[in-house]
Backbone as CSV, one residue per row, in Angstrom:
resi,resn,N_x,N_y,N_z,CA_x,CA_y,CA_z,C_x,C_y,C_z
1,MET,-27.801,24.155,-18.645,-28.693,24.027,-17.484,-28.950,22.495,-17.784
2,SER,-28.774,21.517,-16.850,-29.468,20.210,-16.876,-30.646,19.696,-16.390
3,ASP,-31.017,18.712,-17.062,-32.204,17.934,-16.939,-32.096,17.024,-15.876
4,THR,-33.059,17.157,-14.282,-32.678,16.361,-13.597,-34.096,15.614,-13.115
5,SER,-34.475,14.268,-12.731,-35.432,13.681,-12.338,-36.081,14.412,-11.033
6,THR,-37.070,14.527,-11.081,-37.765,14.944,-9.679,-38.166,13.709,-8.731
7,ASP,-37.854,12.445,-9.173,-38.296,11.527,-8.195,-37.265,10.663,-7.716
8,THR,-36.226,11.122,-7.555,-34.836,10.782,-6.598,-34.952,11.633,-5.388
9,ALA,-34.388,10.814,-4.268,-34.094,11.396,-3.263,-33.205,12.494,-3.006
10,PRO,-33.406,13.638,-2.049,-32.372,14.661,-1.990,-31.014,14.287,-1.838
11,GLY,-29.872,14.440,-2.690,-28.695,14.262,-2.502,-28.339,13.196,-3.145
12,THR,-29.101,12.512,-4.129,-28.872,11.380,-5.046,-28.985,11.775,-6.259
13,GLN,-28.378,11.349,-7.271,-28.497,11.515,-8.752,-29.495,10.393,-9.446
14,ALA,-30.128,10.889,-10.542,-31.136,10.090,-11.164,-29.640,9.075,-11.795
15,GLY,-30.415,7.728,-12.011,-29.135,6.779,-12.632,-28.335,5.950,-11.462
16,ALA,-28.029,6.296,-10.589,-27.291,5.636,-9.376,-27.588,4.163,-9.486
17,GLN,-26.797,3.398,-9.254,-27.180,1.776,-9.016,-26.267,1.491,-7.995
18,ASN,-27.045,0.618,-7.118,-26.019,-0.056,-6.005,-25.542,0.825,-5.055
19,GLY,-26.225,2.024,-4.809,-25.592,2.914,-3.943,-24.565,3.980,-4.239
20,ALA,-24.109,3.314,-5.417,-22.746,4.424,-5.906,-23.357,5.281,-7.078
21,GLN,-22.463,6.536,-6.979,-22.827,7.397,-8.132,-22.300,6.979,-9.538
22,PRO,-23.024,7.521,-10.552,-22.573,7.149,-11.775,-21.162,7.745,-12.085
23,GLY,-20.360,6.635,-12.438,-19.080,7.088,-12.711,-18.213,6.747,-11.697
24,ALA,-18.570,6.304,-10.513,-17.852,6.308,-9.338,-16.788,5.247,-9.663
25,GLN,-17.004,4.280,-10.533,-15.912,3.335,-10.632,-14.709,4.052,-11.616
26,ARG,-15.296,5.086,-12.039,-13.856,5.930,-13.066,-13.088,6.707,-12.002
27,LEU,-13.487,6.889,-10.916,-12.923,7.667,-10.028,-11.668,6.836,-9.186
28,PRO,-10.331,7.151,-9.209,-9.328,6.484,-8.466,-9.578,5.895,-7.319
29,ILE,-10.053,7.215,-6.363,-10.429,6.848,-4.897,-11.663,7.752,-4.516
30,ILE,-12.267,7.203,-3.672,-13.323,7.743,-3.083,-13.563,7.674,-1.570
31,VAL,-14.041,8.856,-1.169,-14.039,8.890,0.582,-15.347,8.765,0.880
32,LEU,-15.326,7.431,1.615,-16.628,6.911,2.239,-16.963,7.757,3.514
33,ALA,-16.045,7.909,4.402,-16.359,8.459,5.637,-14.906,8.911,6.128
34,GLN,-15.191,9.908,7.116,-14.087,10.497,7.823,-14.293,10.673,9.061
35,TYR,-13.302,10.275,10.367,-13.799,10.800,11.616,-12.625,11.007,12.292
36,LEU,-12.590,11.696,13.325,-11.860,11.662,14.659,-11.828,10.488,15.460
37,LYS,-10.646,9.745,15.481,-10.413,8.638,16.199,-10.305,9.029,17.835
38,ASP,-9.272,9.822,17.792,-8.520,10.059,19.074,-8.013,11.284,19.090
39,LEU,-8.210,12.139,20.064,-7.587,13.670,20.359,-7.278,13.791,21.651
40,SER,-5.920,14.299,21.960,-5.605,14.498,23.483,-4.954,15.825,23.449
41,PHE,-5.344,16.687,24.385,-4.587,17.925,24.538,-4.177,18.198,25.737
42,GLU,-2.812,18.351,26.216,-2.040,18.387,27.537,-1.622,19.659,27.866
43,ASN,-2.075,20.413,28.703,-1.465,21.525,29.069,-0.980,21.768,30.497
44,PRO,-0.125,21.064,30.788,0.423,20.494,32.184,0.619,21.922,33.058
45,ASN,1.272,22.821,32.441,1.659,23.938,33.256,0.955,25.248,33.427
46,ALA,-0.341,25.000,32.982,-1.422,26.140,32.949,-1.740,26.236,34.260
47,PRO,-2.056,27.680,34.700,-1.833,28.808,33.836,-0.601,29.366,33.341
48,GLY,0.439,28.985,34.028,1.659,29.629,33.827,2.405,29.726,32.496
49,ALA,1.942,28.372,31.847,2.578,28.553,30.407,1.565,29.255,29.399
50,ILE,0.294,30.030,29.594,-0.106,30.726,28.864,-0.087,32.250,29.414
51,ARG,0.821,32.727,29.999,0.852,33.938,30.650,0.721,35.060,29.480
52,GLU,0.357,36.313,29.602,0.186,37.339,28.877,1.595,37.770,28.544
53,GLY,2.094,38.044,27.462,3.328,38.462,26.934,4.507,37.470,26.577
54,ALA,4.155,36.360,27.016,5.241,35.077,27.078,5.279,34.975,25.490
55,LYS,6.355,34.358,25.036,6.618,34.305,23.640,6.140,32.834,23.470
56,PRO,5.619,32.927,21.974,4.966,31.822,21.754,5.883,30.392,21.810
57,PRO,5.481,29.214,22.291,6.211,28.040,22.454,6.809,27.614,20.977
58,GLN,7.888,26.988,21.342,8.352,26.340,20.196,8.342,24.832,20.141
59,GLY,8.239,24.159,18.855,7.944,22.996,19.001,8.217,22.187,17.698
60,GLN,7.854,21.090,17.583,7.898,20.109,16.323,6.488,19.209,16.358
61,VAL,6.296,18.811,15.114,5.167,18.144,14.662,5.514,16.882,13.737
62,GLN,5.246,15.627,14.632,5.398,14.284,13.897,4.285,13.916,13.074
63,VAL,4.494,13.195,11.967,3.339,12.829,11.263,3.517,11.305,10.893
64,ASP,2.513,10.622,11.019,2.396,9.290,10.526,1.443,8.875,9.844
65,VAL,1.300,7.862,8.915,0.082,7.300,8.074,0.187,5.948,8.328
66,ARG,-1.015,5.391,8.468,-1.245,3.752,8.473,-2.414,3.623,7.724
67,ALA,-2.234,2.458,6.754,-3.415,1.905,6.422,-3.796,0.656,6.352
68,LYS,-5.014,0.291,6.554,-5.317,-1.489,6.609,-6.420,-1.808,5.801
69,PRO,-6.383,-2.864,5.076,-7.421,-2.999,4.152,-8.603,-3.465,4.986
70,MET,-10.174,-3.010,4.394,-11.249,-3.495,4.992,-12.235,-4.482,4.222
71,GLY,-11.843,-4.351,3.182,-12.526,-5.286,2.254,-11.492,-5.220,0.940
72,GLU,-12.244,-5.676,-0.463,-11.512,-6.129,-1.488,-10.940,-4.735,-2.103
73,SER,-11.783,-3.468,-2.235,-11.094,-2.297,-2.539,-11.673,-1.123,-1.665
74,THR,-11.648,-1.485,-0.160,-11.846,-0.453,0.879,-10.809,-0.599,1.758
75,PHE,-10.416,0.445,2.376,-9.341,0.734,2.863,-9.494,1.749,4.243
76,GLU,-9.250,1.506,5.212,-9.212,2.642,6.566,-7.559,3.367,6.540
77,VAL,-7.464,4.433,6.613,-6.370,5.172,6.341,-6.370,6.091,7.619
78,VAL,-5.531,6.038,8.437,-5.264,6.837,9.669,-3.981,7.714,9.814
79,LEU,-4.534,9.025,9.994,-3.588,9.951,9.849,-3.015,10.652,11.190
80,SER,-1.743,10.199,11.728,-1.511,10.406,13.196,-0.688,11.649,13.086
81,LEU,-1.183,12.937,13.895,0.003,13.906,14.182,-0.019,14.108,15.765
82,ARG,1.360,14.460,16.190,1.802,14.686,17.555,2.521,16.107,17.240
83,ALA,1.922,17.008,18.200,2.707,18.280,18.291,2.961,18.244,19.599
84,GLU,4.276,18.733,19.869,4.841,19.219,21.139,5.421,20.500,21.134
85,ALA,5.090,21.308,21.877,5.593,22.679,22.256,6.082,23.080,23.543
86,LYS,7.296,23.708,23.465,8.011,24.042,24.887,8.332,25.358,24.911
87,HIS,8.256,25.836,26.090,8.758,27.257,26.500,10.267,26.834,27.114
88,GLY,11.119,27.055,26.439,12.812,26.639,26.743,12.694,25.236,27.042
89,GLU,12.876,24.799,28.153,12.933,23.341,28.587,11.519,22.655,28.884
90,GLN,10.678,23.687,29.310,9.311,23.303,30.182,8.179,23.194,28.887
91,LEU,7.514,22.104,29.269,6.504,21.503,28.384,5.220,22.517,28.417
92,ALA,5.129,23.103,27.141,4.010,24.053,26.900,2.518,23.182,26.838
93,TYR,2.863,22.334,25.567,1.582,21.500,25.369,2.035,20.502,24.667
94,LEU,1.096,19.529,24.666,1.431,18.196,24.036,-0.040,17.883,23.239
95,LEU,-0.204,17.742,22.227,-1.181,17.520,21.266,-1.097,16.277,20.329
96,GLU,-2.150,15.231,20.445,-1.966,14.130,19.666,-3.119,13.910,19.337
97,MET,-3.330,13.498,17.956,-4.463,13.164,17.269,-4.222,12.014,16.133
98,GLU,-5.461,11.368,16.027,-5.620,10.347,15.201,-6.825,10.727,14.197
99,TYR,-6.667,10.866,13.005,-8.105,11.215,12.254,-7.730,10.280,11.221
100,GLY,-9.053,9.746,10.843,-9.009,8.454,10.023,-10.157,8.755,8.580
101,GLY,-9.976,7.872,7.959,-11.058,7.804,6.704,-11.362,6.313,6.077
102,VAL,-12.203,6.316,5.570,-12.446,5.027,4.818,-12.686,5.309,3.507
103,PHE,-11.697,4.695,2.637,-11.568,5.126,1.074,-12.105,3.702,0.217
104,ARG,-12.466,4.011,-0.733,-12.791,3.081,-1.763,-11.993,3.174,-2.962
105,THR,-11.226,2.133,-3.646,-10.425,2.480,-4.917,-11.368,2.043,-6.039
106,GLY,-11.107,2.641,-7.300,-11.890,2.241,-8.393,-11.058,1.366,-9.308
107,ALA,-11.101,1.285,-10.847,-10.627,0.225,-11.449,-9.202,1.032,-11.780
108,ILE,-7.915,0.521,-10.558,-6.959,0.707,-10.911,-6.115,-0.471,-11.091
109,PRO,-4.690,-0.566,-11.768,-3.988,-1.519,-11.629,-3.570,-1.654,-9.951
110,PRO,-3.424,-3.304,-9.669,-3.091,-3.637,-8.232,-1.727,-2.875,-7.796
111,GLU,-0.689,-2.672,-8.626,0.484,-1.912,-8.197,0.298,-0.417,-7.687
112,ALA,-0.694,0.145,-8.128,-1.070,1.426,-7.795,-2.047,2.001,-6.573
113,VAL,-2.447,0.532,-6.183,-3.427,0.607,-4.951,-2.547,1.462,-3.900
114,GLU,-1.258,0.786,-3.452,-0.531,1.241,-1.998,-0.274,2.706,-2.486
115,PRO,0.163,3.030,-3.157,0.806,4.403,-3.052,-0.312,5.415,-3.286
116,LEU,-1.752,4.959,-4.068,-2.809,5.846,-4.126,-3.273,5.937,-2.860
117,ILE,-3.428,4.958,-1.906,-4.044,4.833,-0.526,-3.033,5.691,0.306
118,MET,-1.791,5.516,0.341,-0.849,6.070,1.287,-0.539,7.718,0.652
119,ILE,-0.892,8.145,-0.407,-0.354,9.515,-0.547,-2.003,10.129,-0.515
120,GLU,-2.888,9.764,-1.461,-3.996,10.604,-1.722,-4.978,10.653,-0.509
121,GLY,-4.738,9.389,-0.047,-5.892,9.246,1.461,-5.418,10.330,2.409
122,PRO,-4.240,10.322,2.874,-3.792,11.243,3.884,-4.173,12.850,3.355
123,ARG,-3.606,12.777,2.315,-3.691,14.329,1.573,-5.139,14.827,1.557
124,LEU,-6.181,13.860,1.497,-7.612,14.258,1.489,-8.041,14.746,2.969
125,LEU,-7.232,13.911,3.830,-7.631,13.845,5.220,-7.131,15.179,5.882
126,PHE,-5.966,15.666,5.222,-5.085,16.414,6.007,-5.708,17.815,6.546
127,PRO,-6.497,18.501,5.286,-7.019,19.690,5.880,-7.845,19.832,6.920
128,PHE,-8.720,18.790,7.155,-9.596,18.534,8.434,-8.811,18.447,9.666
129,ALA,-7.710,17.408,9.491,-6.961,17.170,10.846,-6.466,18.536,11.051
130,ARG,-5.845,19.206,10.284,-5.228,20.489,10.307,-6.145,21.511,11.109
131,ASN,-7.304,21.558,10.631,-8.090,22.391,11.449,-8.438,22.106,12.766
132,ILE,-8.638,20.563,12.960,-8.926,20.374,14.478,-7.682,20.709,15.292
133,ILE,-6.549,20.518,14.950,-5.470,20.903,15.378,-5.403,22.466,15.870
134,MET,-5.276,23.085,14.860,-5.600,24.856,14.832,-6.149,25.089,16.028
135,SER,-7.938,24.468,15.911,-8.603,24.607,17.119,-8.569,24.338,18.532
136,ALA,-7.853,23.111,18.595,-7.645,22.437,19.935,-6.352,23.299,20.416
137,SER,-5.197,23.619,19.812,-4.289,24.603,20.390,-4.777,25.751,20.769
138,ARG,-5.638,26.434,19.613,-6.076,27.808,20.102,-7.210,27.768,21.596
139,ASP,-8.016,26.697,21.496,-8.682,26.462,22.497,-8.168,25.960,24.051
140,GLY,-6.828,25.661,23.817,-5.833,25.389,25.051,-5.222,26.631,25.318
141,GLY,-5.499,27.772,24.741,-4.994,29.238,25.340,-3.725,29.614,24.634
142,PHE,-3.170,28.661,23.735,-2.134,29.254,22.757,-2.549,29.952,21.341
143,ALA,-1.675,30.489,20.634,-1.869,30.807,19.283,-2.214,29.573,18.467
144,PRO,-3.164,29.819,17.506,-3.609,28.579,16.995,-2.164,28.039,16.084
145,LEU,-2.054,26.493,15.982,-0.987,25.860,15.773,-1.274,25.643,14.106
146,LEU,-0.393,26.301,13.218,-0.829,26.209,11.792,0.117,25.324,11.254
147,ILE,-0.189,24.196,10.877,0.746,23.041,10.164,0.893,23.440,8.543
148,ASN,2.016,23.399,8.091,2.267,23.594,6.997,1.963,22.548,6.078
149,PRO,1.470,22.611,4.902,1.226,21.532,3.950,2.408,20.046,3.962
150,ILE,1.732,19.103,3.927,2.678,18.218,3.991,2.767,17.267,2.682
151,ASP,4.074,17.078,2.347,4.282,16.348,0.955,3.977,14.872,1.271
152,PHE,2.852,14.066,0.978,2.640,12.755,1.390,3.367,12.064,0.316
153,ALA,3.725,12.383,-0.588,4.178,11.522,-1.797,5.670,11.533,-1.247
154,ALA,6.388,12.475,-0.856,7.752,12.232,-0.175,7.790,11.716,0.945
155,LEU,6.873,11.566,1.734,6.882,11.035,2.964,6.559,9.097,2.440
156,TYR,5.870,8.878,1.475,5.722,7.705,1.145,7.045,7.185,0.444
157,ARG,7.666,8.080,-0.367,8.922,7.606,-0.921,9.947,7.177,0.335
158,GLU,9.947,8.208,1.094,10.877,7.735,2.253,10.885,6.470,3.153
159,HIS,9.315,6.277,3.332,8.732,5.071,3.711,9.299,3.836,2.979
160,ARG,9.061,3.905,1.852,9.460,2.743,0.917,10.883,2.556,0.889
161,GLN,11.714,3.684,0.998,13.209,3.496,0.988,13.554,2.930,2.098
162,ARG,12.959,3.071,3.265,13.419,2.651,4.437,12.975,1.169,4.554
163,ALA,12.134,0.810,4.097,11.456,-0.481,3.885,12.567,-1.280,3.113
164,MET,12.634,-0.963,1.965,13.834,-1.528,1.195,15.099,-1.802,1.757
165,GLN,15.753,-0.943,2.502,16.820,-0.574,3.188,16.838,-2.018,4.277
166,ALA,15.780,-1.660,4.887,15.519,-3.016,5.970,15.384,-4.398,5.318
167,GLN,14.597,-4.255,4.220,14.864,-5.857,3.461,16.201,-6.224,3.082
168,ALA,16.696,-5.135,2.596,18.337,-5.663,2.020,19.030,-5.872,3.215
169,ALA,19.064,-5.243,4.440,19.849,-5.774,5.560,19.240,-6.942,5.924
170,GLY,17.971,-7.334,6.126,17.558,-8.424,6.432,18.381,-9.721,5.676
171,ALA,18.053,-9.416,4.601,18.831,-10.407,3.537,20.109,-10.666,3.826
172,GLU,20.839,-9.797,3.829,22.067,-9.827,4.176,22.315,-10.843,5.360
173,ALA,21.783,-10.379,6.427,21.851,-11.233,7.868,21.652,-12.577,7.616
174,THR,20.735,-12.962,6.817,20.426,-14.436,6.446,21.241,-15.079,5.771
175,ALA,21.984,-14.287,4.937,22.903,-14.927,3.839,24.094,-15.414,4.362
């Protein structure tokens, strides 16, 4: 059992300074906020697309991650998901979503900031974004779309590899 002070506001810890929790600087990344930036669900062929006994639509999900600095150690990370499902050649639904978060990095080496933000940021946002997509597809009259977990480290490595190839191609073109 721990001793806690009773003169602090609910939800705060005794000893917090400058609005940060004790030990916050030791954490590599802190979620300051998360939010739904944009959500679009199109069901252009309803009610025909949701007829009883129809096979579930088949489709694909595209993922993108963007990050931009908002201050010295604060970043906005936006996870973009696009799901398109079809019955044969006919569009069943199109779902597009941007889910964002604001993150603060702790005391980490500068070379670790980009991978931390681009891997851990979307990894922390994904479960919430996945739930919104599941609910939107279900509320649109379809079976809930359950997106498998995403390996954001592999996504980041692929992005870095493409960037290095583009940089090398650009260097060859100017030589």
